[in-house]
C-alpha positions in Angstrom: 41.0 78.3 153.3 40.6 77.7 149.6 39.5 81.3 149.2 42.5 82.5 151.2 44.9 80.5 149.1 43.3 81.9 145.9 43.6 85.4 147.4 47.3 84.9 148.1 47.8 83.5 144.6 46.1 86.5 143.1 48.0 88.8 145.3 51.3 87.2 144.0 50.2 87.5 140.4 49.3 91.1 141.0 52.7 91.8 142.6 54.5 90.3 139.6 52.3 92.4 137.3 53.0 95.5 139.4 56.8 94.8 139.2 56.6 94.4 135.5 54.7 97.7 135.1 57.2 99.5 137.3 60.1 98.0 135.3 58.4 99.1 132.1 58.0 102.6 133.5 61.6 102.6 134.6 62.7 101.5 131.2 60.5 104.2 129.6 61.9 106.8 131.9 65.4 105.7 131.2 64.9 105.9 127.4 63.0 109.2 127.8 66.1 110.7 129.4 68.6 109.4 126.8 68.7 112.9 125.3 71.8 112.1 123.3 69.8 109.8 121.0 67.4 112.7 120.1 68.7 114.6 117.1 66.3 117.4 117.9 68.3 118.2 121.1 71.1 120.8 121.0 74.6 119.5 120.3 75.9 120.5 123.8 72.9 118.8 125.4 73.6 115.5 123.5 77.3 115.6 124.3 76.8 116.3 128.0 74.0 113.8 128.4 76.1 111.0 126.8 79.3 112.0 128.6 77.8 111.7 132.1 76.6 108.2 131.3 80.0 107.0 130.2 82.3 104.8 132.4 86.1 105.3 132.5 86.4 102.3 130.2 84.0 103.7 127.7 85.8 107.1 127.7 89.2 105.6 127.2 87.8 103.5 124.3 86.6 106.6 122.6 90.1 108.2 122.5 91.6 105.0 121.0 92.1 104.5 117.3 93.2 101.0 116.1 94.3 99.5 112.8 91.8 97.6 110.7 94.1 94.5 110.8 93.7 94.1 114.6 90.0 95.2 114.8 87.0 93.0 114.9 83.3 93.1 115.8 84.3 91.6 119.2 87.2 94.0 119.9 84.9 97.0 119.2 82.4 95.6 121.7 84.9 94.6 124.4 87.0 97.7 124.4 84.5 100.4 123.3 86.9 101.5 120.6 86.1 104.9 119.2 87.9 104.7 115.8 89.5 102.4 113.3 91.9 103.3 110.4 93.3 101.7 107.3 97.1 102.4 107.2 98.7 102.7 103.8 97.9 99.5 101.9 95.7 98.0 104.6 92.7 96.6 102.7 90.0 94.0 103.4 91.3 92.0 100.4 93.4 92.6 97.4 91.5 94.6 94.7 88.5 94.7 97.1 85.3 96.1 95.7 83.4 99.0 97.3 80.9 96.4 98.5 83.6 94.5 100.3 84.9 97.6 102.0 81.3 98.6 103.1 80.7 95.1 104.5 83.9 95.3 106.5 83.2 98.8 107.9 79.6 97.9 108.7 80.7 94.8 110.6 83.0 96.8 112.8 80.3 99.4 113.3 77.8 96.8 114.4 80.2 95.8 117.1 80.2 99.4 118.3 76.4 99.8 118.1 75.9 96.7 120.2 77.6 98.2 123.2 75.7 99.5 126.2 75.5 103.1 124.9 75.8 102.3 121.2 78.4 105.0 120.3 79.3 104.6 116.7 83.0 104.4 115.6 84.5 106.6 113.0 86.7 105.0 110.3 89.6 106.9 108.8 91.8 106.5 105.7 94.6 108.4 104.0 92.7 109.7 101.1 95.4 112.2 100.1 94.9 112.2 96.3 91.6 110.6 95.9 90.6 107.4 97.8 94.1 106.2 96.9 94.2 102.9 99.0 91.3 101.5 97.0 91.6 99.6 93.8 90.0 101.3 90.7 89.5 104.6 92.6 90.3 107.8 90.7 93.8 108.8 91.5 94.2 112.6 91.3 97.5 114.4 91.0 99.4 114.8 94.2 99.3 118.1 96.0 102.7 119.2 94.5 100.8 119.4 91.2 97.5 120.7 92.6 99.4 123.7 94.0 100.1 124.7 90.4 96.4 124.5 89.4 94.5 125.5 92.5 92.1 122.7 91.3 89.6 121.6 93.9 89.1 117.8 94.2 87.5 117.7 97.7 83.9 117.0 96.7 84.9 114.2 94.4 87.3 112.7 97.0 84.6 112.8 99.6 82.2 110.8 97.3 84.9 108.2 96.5 85.7 107.8 100.3 82.0 107.4 101.1 81.7 104.9 98.2 83.6 102.5 100.4 81.6 103.2 103.6 84.3 105.3 105.2 83.5 108.6 106.9 86.9 110.2 107.6 89.8 111.3 105.4 93.3 112.1 106.8 93.5 115.1 104.4 94.5 117.8 103.5 98.2 118.0 104.2 98.7 121.8 104.6 102.5 121.6 105.1 104.5 124.4 103.6 107.5 122.5 102.2 110.5 124.7 102.4 113.1 122.1 101.3 112.5 119.6 98.4 114.9 117.1 100.0 112.0 116.3 102.4 110.3 112.9 101.5 106.9 114.4 101.9 107.3 117.4 99.7 104.9 116.0 97.1 102.2 116.1 99.8 102.7 119.9 100.1 100.9 122.3 97.7 103.7 124.9 97.7 106.7 126.6 99.4 104.5 129.7 99.5 102.2 130.2 102.5 99.6 132.0 100.5 99.1 129.2 98.0 98.8 126.7 100.8 96.2 129.0 102.4 94.2 129.1 99.1 94.3 125.3 98.9 92.5 124.9 102.2 89.4 125.4 100.0 89.6 121.6 99.6 88.1 121.4 103.2 84.6 122.7 102.2 84.8 120.2 99.3 85.4 117.4 101.7 83.1 118.5 104.5 80.6 120.9 102.9 80.3 124.7 102.9 80.1 126.0 106.4 76.9 127.9 107.3 76.7 131.6 108.2 75.6 130.8 111.7 78.6 128.5 112.5 80.8 129.6 115.3 84.5 129.9 114.7 86.3 126.7 115.5 83.3 124.5 115.5 83.7 121.3 113.3 81.3 121.1 110.3 80.4 118.1 108.2 77.3 118.4 106.1 75.6 115.0 105.5 76.2 111.6 104.1 78.0 112.7 100.9 80.7 114.4 102.9 83.5 113.2 105.2 85.3 114.6 108.2 88.6 116.2 107.1 92.0 116.4 108.9 94.4 119.3 108.5 97.9 117.9 109.0 100.7 117.9 110.3 100.6 120.5 113.0 103.0 122.3 113.1 106.1 123.0 111.0 106.5 119.6 109.4 107.6 121.2 106.1 110.3 123.3 107.7 112.6 120.8 109.2 116.4 121.2 109.1 117.8 119.8 105.8 114.3 118.6 104.9 114.6 115.6 107.3 111.3 113.7 107.8 110.2 113.8 111.4 113.1 116.2 112.0 113.5 119.5 113.9 112.1 122.8 112.7 114.6 125.5 113.8 112.7 128.8 113.6 111.8 131.6 115.9 108.2 132.0 116.9 107.5 134.8 114.5 108.7 132.9 111.4 107.0 129.7 112.5 103.7 131.5 112.8 104.1 133.6 109.6 105.0 130.6 107.4 103.4 127.5 108.9 100.5 128.6 111.0 98.2 130.7 108.7 96.7 127.7 106.8 95.6 126.2 110.1 93.8 129.3 111.0 92.0 129.2 107.6 91.2 125.5 108.1 89.6 126.2 111.5 87.6 129.1 110.0 86.3 126.6 107.3 85.1 124.2 110.0 87.8 121.5 109.8 86.7 118.6 112.0 90.2 117.3 113.1 93.8 118.3 113.1 96.8 115.8 113.2 99.9 116.5 115.1 103.3 116.2 113.4 106.1 113.8 114.2 108.5 116.7 113.9 109.8 119.0 116.7 109.9 122.7 117.0 113.3 123.9 118.4 113.8 120.5 120.0 110.3 120.0 121.5 108.2 117.2 119.9 104.9 118.4 118.6 103.2 115.4 120.1 104.2 116.7 123.5 103.9 120.5 122.8 101.2 121.7 125.2 102.0 125.3 124.3 101.1 124.9 120.7 98.4 122.2 120.9 96.3 123.3 123.9 97.3 126.9 124.6 97.4 128.1 121.0 95.3 125.7 118.8 92.5 125.0 121.3 92.5 128.1 123.5 93.7 130.9 121.2 92.3 129.7 117.8 89.3 128.2 119.6 89.5 124.9 117.7 86.6 122.7 118.9 87.2 119.6 116.8 89.5 116.8 117.9 93.3 116.6 117.7 94.6 113.2 116.6 98.1 111.8 116.8 100.0 110.4 113.9 100.6 106.7 113.6 102.5 105.6 116.8 103.1 109.4 117.2 103.2 109.3 121.0 105.7 106.3 120.9 108.1 108.7 119.1 108.1 111.3 121.9 110.9 109.3 123.4 114.2 108.2 121.8 114.3 105.4 121.0 110.5 105.2 120.3 108.4 103.3 122.9 111.2 103.5 125.4 108.8 104.8 128.2 105.3 104.3 126.9 103.6 105.4 130.2 105.5 108.7 129.9 104.5 109.0 126.2 100.8 108.5 127.0 101.0 111.1 129.8 102.9 113.6 127.6 100.5 113.2 124.7 97.4 113.5 126.9 98.7 116.6 128.7 99.8 118.2 125.4 96.1 118.1 124.3 95.9 115.1 121.9 92.3 113.8 121.9 92.4 110.7 119.8 95.5 108.4 119.7 96.4 106.5 116.5 97.9 103.6 118.5 97.4 101.6 116.1 98.4 98.0 117.0 99.1 97.6 120.7 95.9 99.1 121.9 95.6 97.1 125.1 98.9 98.5 126.3 97.6 102.0 125.6 94.2 101.3 127.3 95.9 99.8 130.4 98.4 102.7 130.6 95.9 105.5 130.3 93.5 103.7 132.8 96.4 103.6 135.3 97.2 107.3 134.7 93.6 108.5 135.1 92.9 106.3 138.2 96.1 107.6 139.9 95.3 111.2 138.9 98.3 111.7 136.7 95.9 112.6 133.9 92.9 114.6 135.3 89.5 113.3 134.4 88.7 116.8 133.1 91.4 116.3 130.4 89.9 112.9 129.4 86.4 114.4 129.3 87.7 117.2 127.1 89.0 114.7 124.6 85.9 112.6 124.6 83.6 115.7 124.2 85.6 116.8 121.2 85.3 113.3 119.6 81.6 113.1 120.3 81.1 116.7 118.9 82.5 115.5 115.5 80.5 112.3 115.6 77.2 114.1 116.4 77.9 116.9 113.9 78.4 114.6 111.0 75.2 112.6 111.7 77.0 109.4 112.7 74.5 108.6 115.4 71.6 108.8 113.0 73.3 107.2 110.1 76.0 104.9 111.4 75.8 102.2 108.7 76.7 102.6 105.0 74.8 101.1 102.2 75.8 100.3 98.6 74.0 103.3 97.0 77.3 105.4 96.8 79.5 102.6 95.5 78.8 103.9 92.0 81.0 107.0 92.7 84.3 105.0 93.0 86.3 105.7 89.8 83.3 107.1 88.0 83.8 108.8 84.6 82.9 112.2 86.0 85.7 112.0 88.5 88.2 110.7 86.0 87.3 113.6 83.7 87.9 116.0 86.6 91.3 114.3 87.3 92.3 114.6 83.7 91.4 118.3 83.7 93.5 118.7 86.9 96.5 117.0 85.2 96.3 119.4 82.3 96.5 122.3 84.6 99.3 120.9 86.7 101.8 120.7 83.8 104.5 123.3 83.8 106.4 124.0 80.6 110.0 124.7 81.6 111.6 124.8 78.1 110.1 124.7 74.6 112.5 124.3 71.7 116.0 125.3 70.7 117.1 128.4 68.8 113.6 130.0 69.0 112.0 126.9 67.3 109.3 125.6 69.6 108.7 121.9 69.7 105.4 122.0 71.4 102.6 121.4 70.7 103.5 118.2 68.9 102.0 117.2 65.6 99.6 114.3 65.7 100.0 113.4 62.1 103.6 112.3 61.3 105.4 109.2 60.1 106.9 107.6 63.2 107.4 108.7 66.8 109.3 107.1 69.8 108.0 106.9 73.3 110.7 106.0 75.8 111.4 106.0 79.5 110.7 104.1 82.7 107.5 106.1 83.5 105.9 106.0 80.1 103.8 102.9 80.5 103.5 102.5 84.3 100.5 103.6 86.2 102.2 103.0 89.6 105.1 105.2 88.8 102.8 107.8 87.4 100.8 107.9 90.7 103.7 107.9 93.2 103.6 107.1 96.9 100.3 106.6 98.8 98.8 104.7 96.0 97.4 101.2 96.6 100.3 100.7 99.0 101.9 103.1 101.5 105.1 103.4 99.4 103.3 103.1 96.1 104.0 100.4 93.5 105.6 100.0 90.2 103.5 98.5 87.5 99.9 98.7 86.5 98.6 98.5 90.0 95.2 100.1 89.5 92.9 101.3 86.8 93.9 104.2 84.6 95.6 105.4 81.5 99.3 105.4 81.0 101.0 108.2 79.1 102.0 105.7 76.4 98.4 104.5 76.0 97.3 108.2 75.9 99.8 108.9 73.1 98.6 106.0 71.0 95.0 107.1 71.3 95.7 110.7 70.6 97.9 110.6 67.4 96.6 110.1 63.9 95.8 106.4 63.2 98.5 106.4 60.5 101.2 107.7 62.8 103.4 104.8 64.0 104.1 104.8 67.7 107.2 102.8 68.9 107.9 102.2 72.6 111.4 101.4 73.8 112.0 102.0 77.5 115.7 102.6 77.3 117.2 102.5 73.8 121.0 102.7 73.4 122.6 105.0 70.8 123.0 102.2 68.3 119.3 101.8 68.1 119.0 105.1 66.3 121.3 104.1 63.6 118.7 101.8 62.2 115.6 103.6 63.4 114.5 107.1 62.4 111.9 109.1 64.2 110.2 112.4 63.7 110.4 113.2 67.4 110.5 111.4 70.8 108.6 111.7 74.0 110.8 110.7 77.0 108.9 110.0 80.3 111.3 109.5 83.2 111.3 110.4 86.9 111.5 109.2 90.5 110.5 105.8 91.9 107.5 106.0 94.2 108.1 106.7 97.9 106.5 108.0 101.0 107.7 109.7 104.2 111.3 109.0 105.3 111.9 106.6 102.4 111.6 109.7 100.2 114.2 111.8 102.0 116.9 112.6 99.4 120.0 114.7 99.7 121.1 114.7 96.1 117.8 115.0 94.1 119.2 113.4 90.9 117.1 111.3 88.6 117.9 107.5 88.6 120.8 106.7 86.3 118.5 104.8 84.0 116.4 107.9 83.4 119.5 110.1 82.8 120.9 107.6 80.2 117.5 107.5 78.4 117.6 111.3 78.1 121.2 111.2 76.9 120.6 108.5 74.3 117.3 109.6 72.9 117.7 113.4 73.1 121.2 113.1 71.6 119.8 111.4 68.6 116.3 112.9 67.9 114.2 115.9 68.7 112.7 115.2 72.1 110.4 116.4 74.8 111.2 115.2 78.3 108.3 114.7 80.7 109.4 114.6 84.3 107.3 112.4 86.7 108.6 113.6 90.1 107.3 114.7 93.5 109.5 117.8 93.5 112.0 119.8 91.5 115.1 117.7 90.6 118.6 118.3 89.3 118.1 119.0 85.5 121.0 121.3 84.6 123.3 118.5 83.3 120.8 117.7 80.5 118.6 120.8 80.1 120.6 122.0 77.1 120.3 118.6 75.4 116.6 118.4 75.4 114.3 120.4 73.0 111.4 120.7 75.5 111.0 120.0 79.2 107.8 119.5 81.1 107.2 119.1 84.8 104.3 116.8 85.2 104.8 116.1 88.9 102.8 113.0 90.0 99.8 113.1 87.7 97.9 110.1 89.0 95.7 107.7 87.0 94.6 109.9 84.1 97.6 110.1 81.8 95.5 111.5 79.0 95.7 114.9 80.8 99.4 114.9 79.8 98.8 114.2 76.1 95.9 116.7 76.0 98.5 119.4 76.4 101.5 117.9 74.6 99.5 117.6 71.4 97.8 121.0 71.7 94.2 120.2 72.5 94.8 122.6 75.4 97.6 125.1 76.1 100.2 125.0 78.8 99.1 127.3 81.6 100.8 126.0 84.8 103.1 128.2 86.8 105.6 126.8 89.4 104.4 126.7 92.9 107.9 125.7 93.9 111.3 127.2 93.2 113.4 125.0 90.8 117.0 125.1 92.0 120.2 124.8 90.0 122.0 122.6 92.5 121.2 121.1 95.9 124.0 123.2 97.4 121.5 126.1 97.2 118.9 124.4 99.4 116.9 125.5 101.2 116.1 128.3 98.8 112.6 129.8 98.6 111.0 132.7 96.9 111.8 135.9 98.8 115.1 134.6 100.2 118.2 136.8 99.9 120.6 135.4 97.2 117.7 133.9 95.3 119.3 132.4 92.2 117.1 129.6 90.8 117.2 127.8 87.5 113.4 128.4 87.2 111.9 130.9 89.6 108.7 130.5 91.6 105.8 131.5 89.3 107.7 130.5 86.1 106.0 128.6 83.3 106.0 129.0 79.6 102.6 129.0 77.8 101.3 127.7 74.6 98.0 128.1 72.8 95.6 125.3 71.9 95.8 124.3 68.3 93.8 122.2 65.9 96.7 121.8 63.5 97.9 118.2 63.0 
């Protein structure tokens, strides 16, 4: 009896042992078949293996992008969120360091990695002229200036984005701005399609040079010093009637495709990872609901294999008023071919709505699978599964001297000299050694105004909002130590009766703005800027430096000034302006936009009949460098 009980006991122990072994084998078998975790497997094998393991909830989570302010480690875990973004001005803390950014991004990522399948999230940010949300980053000139230079800033921008632990930049904007009244014209390189096509070279800078064996349409991101790029805003955003932001582009198919499409084809050939749809409409059809252009043309005809992302609350705006029928908006966006949805706040409403639509077969599972496959393709391609977490090793690149030098060089090349001297007597380059000079104007000593919109905040900021060199500071450090520099923002005419100057530098322009806030039907300088020009240039020899996101009305004062320089929105490195004003380098820039005489002529672009500009496309006076003081 005792032996029997012992035998039964041993049998029980053996059974437990056997079950443990079998569980272990099952676990080993399970891990053995998780092909998606094996970087040696082909891309398609990994995508397909992961997709077949995913539940409906996990798939819907992948197509959902939410704002940083509503995200948390727990939210990522609970809803399987595929992506987070920082909207304009959305930061972990004011003047946050790269380390603070990295810690925040990694905390979100750890939430994603702790889920059943451990699919990493991708974090996006509007790095449209450098990593411009981030304090002390290098702020490059906006695209309106870069179109003059053809200067490439992609690789530097990628490093500054990675310096904060972020892997995805909503750039470049490859809009062809056909009307400067549009509030986003400063985000466009040119009115000329060919210049915009040339500027898609920023994509290899951001993502890495595509390899010879890459298939057309396949996204390409080469390693941990590069980021996923985003060509935007598809399609025709720069061609809206009267330059109205989010407006209607009224064009026949031939003109739409000849003006606004070519840069997208180039972007796809260069391996762009993502493309963002435009708020605007084409002949009355919202681009966020345009299946013909998103699925039939972009995906099927051009063979784009990356993912299509909506703009901020882009699907909400399919209806008028926005969000009037959200279920319909989700359906229209999904069926159009959008893959990732920038919700960004009310994500549970989106998740519930899309779940209902898929379960009730309004959205086919095949369409959801297509979206998820595209998102996973980008994540696998960029090595996010192997390297999901950032470390501090790249923090050193944020605002580094090499990038500031590159930005300063870019500024020099963006400057377009529109007028130089009266009566054949050139004013520029300015002498550094003289008795006394005046610097005036609202934009002379203001980093925020110098940088424009999309800098630290969505709409930009006035004041010294980030690190950099103002034009006034640059003047003081450039002139001879014995030359007295006087700053008076807006002197009246009486001031000049008791103050004599050898010459004056007047720096005026637009206030910062972004998107609809920048729509402007009159394009005149603020009255304070105009009065500064009148008072100063009516009293002393002057050069006017315009800090604007587009050509402005200058005819009323152009005869008054001795020299006129279009400096666009130069960014943080104001010394690039003085490098050329004082002759260390010559003026070389040529207009990438037509400079109109009056707004009544708009829209007016190079090649139009009745083309009668003040300064034509391609215009720009030149000077030679000089060592003379």
